[in-house]
C-alpha atoms as a printed R data frame, in Angstrom:
    type eleno elety resid chain resno       x       y       z
1   ATOM     1    CA   MET     A     1   0.000   0.000   0.000
2   ATOM     2    CA   LYS     A     2   1.429   3.335  -1.060
3   ATOM     3    CA   TYR     A     3  -0.688   5.725   1.025
4   ATOM     4    CA   THR     A     4  -3.167   4.976   3.827
5   ATOM     5    CA   ARG     A     5  -6.394   3.084   3.757
6   ATOM     6    CA   LEU     A     6  -9.515   5.169   3.536
7   ATOM     7    CA   THR     A     7 -11.581   5.405   6.696
8   ATOM     8    CA   LYS     A     8 -14.884   3.598   7.105
9   ATOM     9    CA   GLU     A     9 -16.662   6.929   6.573
10  ATOM    10    CA   GLN     A    10 -14.701   7.596   3.379
11  ATOM    11    CA   PHE     A    11 -15.542   4.132   2.050
12  ATOM    12    CA   GLU     A    12 -19.205   4.792   2.806
13  ATOM    13    CA   GLU     A    13 -19.049   8.095   0.886
14  ATOM    14    CA   LEU     A    14 -17.362   6.322  -2.041
15  ATOM    15    CA   HIS     A    15 -19.651   3.276  -1.985
16  ATOM    16    CA   LYS     A    16 -20.731   3.624  -5.625
17  ATOM    17    CA   GLU     A    17 -17.155   4.152  -6.792
18  ATOM    18    CA   PHE     A    18 -16.048   1.048  -4.870
19  ATOM    19    CA   ILE     A    19 -18.795  -1.016  -6.519
20  ATOM    20    CA   ASN     A    20 -17.576   0.224  -9.924
21  ATOM    21    CA   PHE     A    21 -14.006  -0.634  -8.915
22  ATOM    22    CA   LEU     A    22 -15.064  -4.196  -8.066
23  ATOM    23    CA   ALA     A    23 -17.034  -4.407 -11.313
24  ATOM    24    CA   THR     A    24 -13.914  -3.520 -13.333
25  ATOM    25    CA   GLN     A    25 -12.403  -6.649 -11.828
26  ATOM    26    CA   SER     A    26 -15.534  -8.678 -12.628
27  ATOM    27    CA   ILE     A    27 -16.371  -9.077  -8.934
28  ATOM    28    CA   THR     A    28 -20.112  -9.133  -8.234
29  ATOM    29    CA   GLY     A    29 -21.752  -8.148  -4.956
30  ATOM    30    CA   ASP     A    30 -22.251 -11.792  -4.002
31  ATOM    31    CA   GLU     A    31 -18.655 -12.636  -4.867
32  ATOM    32    CA   TRP     A    32 -17.454  -9.687  -2.747
33  ATOM    33    CA   GLU     A    33 -19.443 -10.961   0.233
34  ATOM    34    CA   GLY     A    34 -17.848 -14.391  -0.282
35  ATOM    35    CA   ILE     A    35 -14.359 -12.899  -0.500
36  ATOM    36    CA   LYS     A    36 -14.912 -10.926   2.729
37  ATOM    37    CA   ALA     A    37 -16.157 -14.057   4.520
38  ATOM    38    CA   ASN     A    38 -13.717 -16.645   3.134
39  ATOM    39    CA   LYS     A    39 -10.623 -14.714   2.066
40  ATOM    40    CA   PRO     A    40 -10.346 -11.669   4.328
41  ATOM    41    CA   GLU     A    41  -6.726 -11.077   3.283
42  ATOM    42    CA   VAL     A    42  -7.839 -10.722  -0.358
43  ATOM    43    CA   ALA     A    43 -10.609  -8.329   0.723
44  ATOM    44    CA   GLU     A    44  -8.014  -6.274   2.640
45  ATOM    45    CA   GLN     A    45  -5.827  -6.098  -0.479
46  ATOM    46    CA   GLU     A    46  -8.764  -4.892  -2.577
47  ATOM    47    CA   LEU     A    47  -9.544  -2.170  -0.016
48  ATOM    48    CA   ASP     A    48  -5.895  -1.094  -0.077
49  ATOM    49    CA   VAL     A    49  -5.730  -0.978  -3.888
50  ATOM    50    CA   PHE     A    50  -8.938   1.064  -4.032
51  ATOM    51    CA   SER     A    51  -7.629   3.430  -1.341
52  ATOM    52    CA   ASP     A    52  -4.430   4.019  -3.301
53  ATOM    53    CA   LEU     A    53  -6.429   4.708  -6.484
54  ATOM    54    CA   VAL     A    54  -8.551   7.283  -4.671
55  ATOM    55    CA   TRP     A    55  -5.473   8.953  -3.140
56  ATOM    56    CA   GLU     A    56  -3.728   9.070  -6.533
57  ATOM    57    CA   GLY     A    57  -6.760  10.797  -8.041
58  ATOM    58    CA   VAL     A    58  -6.913  13.355  -5.238
59  ATOM    59    CA   LEU     A    59  -3.161  14.012  -5.183
60  ATOM    60    CA   ASN     A    60  -3.020  14.462  -8.956
61  ATOM    61    CA   LYS     A    61  -5.492  17.353  -8.621
62  ATOM    62    CA   VAL     A    62  -4.326  19.085  -5.428
63  ATOM    63    CA   GLU     A    63  -2.698  22.479  -5.980
64  ATOM    64    CA   PHE     A    64  -2.561  24.019  -2.507
65  ATOM    65    CA   ILE     A    65  -1.897  22.696   0.990
66  ATOM    66    CA   GLU     A    66  -1.894  24.722   4.204
67  ATOM    67    CA   HIS     A    67  -0.433  23.748   7.534
68  ATOM    68    CA   ILE     A    68  -1.264  26.024  10.452
69  ATOM    69    CA   SER     A    69   0.358  25.466  13.848
70  ATOM    70    CA   PRO     A    70   0.324  27.767  16.901
71  ATOM    71    CA   GLN     A    71   3.367  29.847  15.849
72  ATOM    72    CA   GLN     A    72   3.719  29.142  12.140
73  ATOM    73    CA   ILE     A    73   1.785  28.893   8.900
74  ATOM    74    CA   HIS     A    74   3.131  26.967   5.915
75  ATOM    75    CA   LEU     A    75   1.382  27.617   2.614
76  ATOM    76    CA   PHE     A    76   2.292  25.359  -0.287
77  ATOM    77    CA   HIS     A    77   1.535  25.949  -3.960
78  ATOM    78    CA   LEU     A    78   2.096  22.573  -5.605
79  ATOM    79    CA   LYS     A    79   3.186  23.492  -9.097
80  ATOM    80    CA   GLU     A    80   3.987  21.085 -11.909
81  ATOM    81    CA   GLU     A    81   7.768  21.244 -11.449
82  ATOM    82    CA   ASN     A    82   8.174  22.231  -7.795
83  ATOM    83    CA   MET     A    83   6.571  23.378  -4.561
84  ATOM    84    CA   HIS     A    84   6.470  27.063  -3.699
85  ATOM    85    CA   LEU     A    85   6.362  27.593   0.073
86  ATOM    86    CA   ILE     A    86   5.392  30.730   1.908
87  ATOM    87    CA   ALA     A    87   6.123  30.403   5.624
88  ATOM    88    CA   ILE     A    88   4.879  32.832   8.240
89  ATOM    89    CA   LYS     A    89   6.459  32.695  11.670
90  ATOM    90    CA   ILE     A    90   5.216  34.553  14.743
91  ATOM    91    CA   LYS     A    91   7.804  35.560  17.346
92  ATOM    92    CA   ASN     A    92   5.358  36.049  20.213
93  ATOM    93    CA   PRO     A    93   3.066  33.650  22.089
94  ATOM    94    CA   ILE     A    94  -0.001  34.141  19.893
95  ATOM    95    CA   ASP     A    95  -1.763  30.927  18.841
96  ATOM    96    CA   LEU     A    96  -2.569  31.092  15.125
97  ATOM    97    CA   THR     A    97  -4.844  28.049  15.368
98  ATOM    98    CA   THR     A    98  -7.386  30.137  17.289
99  ATOM    99    CA   THR     A    99  -9.735  32.720  15.790
100 ATOM   100    CA   ASP     A   100  -8.227  35.453  17.979
101 ATOM   101    CA   GLY     A   101  -4.690  34.483  16.972
102 ATOM   102    CA   PHE     A   102  -5.507  34.434  13.276
103 ATOM   103    CA   ASN     A   103  -7.309  37.770  13.551
104 ATOM   104    CA   TRP     A   104  -4.244  39.210  15.302
105 ATOM   105    CA   LEU     A   105  -2.122  38.079  12.348
106 ATOM   106    CA   ARG     A   106  -4.492  39.663   9.816
107 ATOM   107    CA   GLU     A   107  -4.346  42.980  11.664
108 ATOM   108    CA   ASN     A   108  -0.584  42.870  12.293
109 ATOM   109    CA   LEU     A   109   0.949  41.406   9.131
110 ATOM   110    CA   MET     A   110   3.629  44.105   9.028
111 ATOM   111    CA   ASP     A   111   4.476  43.826  12.734
112 ATOM   112    CA   ASP     A   112   8.113  43.105  13.657
113 ATOM   113    CA   ASP     A   113   6.934  39.896  15.344
114 ATOM   114    CA   VAL     A   114   5.790  38.495  11.978
115 ATOM   115    CA   GLU     A   115   8.430  36.939   9.747
116 ATOM   116    CA   PHE     A   116   7.875  35.840   6.145
117 ATOM   117    CA   LEU     A   117  10.027  33.285   4.353
118 ATOM   118    CA   GLN     A   118   9.769  31.823   0.863
119 ATOM   119    CA   ALA     A   119  11.318  28.773  -0.708
120 ATOM   120    CA   LYS     A   120  11.025  26.527  -3.710
121 ATOM   121    CA   LYS     A   121  11.587  22.817  -3.418
122 ATOM   122    CA   GLU     A   122  11.915  20.287  -6.207
123 ATOM   123    CA   TYR     A   123   9.844  17.143  -5.932
124 ATOM   124    CA   SER     A   124  11.450  13.792  -5.265
125 ATOM   125    CA   GLU     A   125  10.982  10.999  -7.800
126 ATOM   126    CA   ASP     A   126   7.335  10.666  -6.703
127 ATOM   127    CA   LYS     A   127   5.491  13.990  -6.620
128 ATOM   128    CA   ASN     A   128   2.314  12.505  -5.114
129 ATOM   129    CA   THR     A   129   4.220  10.907  -2.247
130 ATOM   130    CA   ASP     A   130   5.697  14.329  -1.452
131 ATOM   131    CA   LYS     A   131   2.201  15.837  -1.409
132 ATOM   132    CA   PHE     A   132   0.855  12.990   0.722
133 ATOM   133    CA   LYS     A   133   3.621  13.493   3.302
134 ATOM   134    CA   LEU     A   134   2.529  17.125   3.716
135 ATOM   135    CA   ILE     A   135  -1.025  15.925   4.401
136 ATOM   136    CA   GLU     A   136   0.183  13.242   6.814
137 ATOM   137    CA   GLN     A   137   2.066  15.933   8.734
138 ATOM   138    CA   GLY     A   138  -1.133  17.884   9.258
139 ATOM   139    CA   GLY     A   139  -1.500  19.776   5.998
140 ATOM   140    CA   VAL     A   140  -4.967  20.479   4.648
141 ATOM   141    CA   ILE     A   141  -5.914  20.660   0.972
142 ATOM   142    CA   THR     A   142  -7.291  24.123   0.150
143 ATOM   143    CA   LYS     A   143  -8.288  26.277  -2.800
144 ATOM   144    CA   GLY     A   144  -5.219  28.470  -2.220
145 ATOM   145    CA   GLU     A   145  -6.928  31.695  -1.207
146 ATOM   146    CA   LEU     A   146  -4.565  32.346   1.724
147 ATOM   147    CA   PHE     A   147  -1.515  31.458  -0.387
148 ATOM   148    CA   THR     A   148  -2.641  33.785  -3.182
149 ATOM   149    CA   TYR     A   149  -3.277  36.634  -0.758
150 ATOM   150    CA   MET     A   150   0.087  36.253   0.991
151 ATOM   151    CA   ASN     A   151   1.916  35.817  -2.312
152 ATOM   152    CA   LYS     A   152   0.505  39.122  -3.585
153 ATOM   153    CA   LEU     A   153   1.339  40.808  -0.276
154 ATOM   154    CA   ILE     A   154   5.022  39.836  -0.182
155 ATOM   155    CA   ASN     A   155   5.944  39.665  -3.868
């Protein structure tokens, strides 16, 4: 398995897609029930393969990931050739994960306690694995509004 298995809730949301996935392998509903009952290891493998297919589809489309921690914000624009990072670091004990902390940042972007950094990073051999690692570390897929705003502000 390349990524992680989808959660039970995610499988429920993707129920129709999973049925289509089984159908592409000529597995009927009755056969699937038999596989789950008699060959649970095969059923586990099918769940893993489907999970990886879903992750590949998502990761191929993702363009922006944000990671917000109490003192830092990392905004990633996942371009075709590389990642563009905008990092914002706060030098005082404000918690950016709270509404008050984020509002403080919006009102004090040019404060001496706010530091901006930028970097570009090339992908490894597997671009989607690089993206997935950002998500595993707490990154959230976004539409890139915060990245775009900060990019215009500092460039």
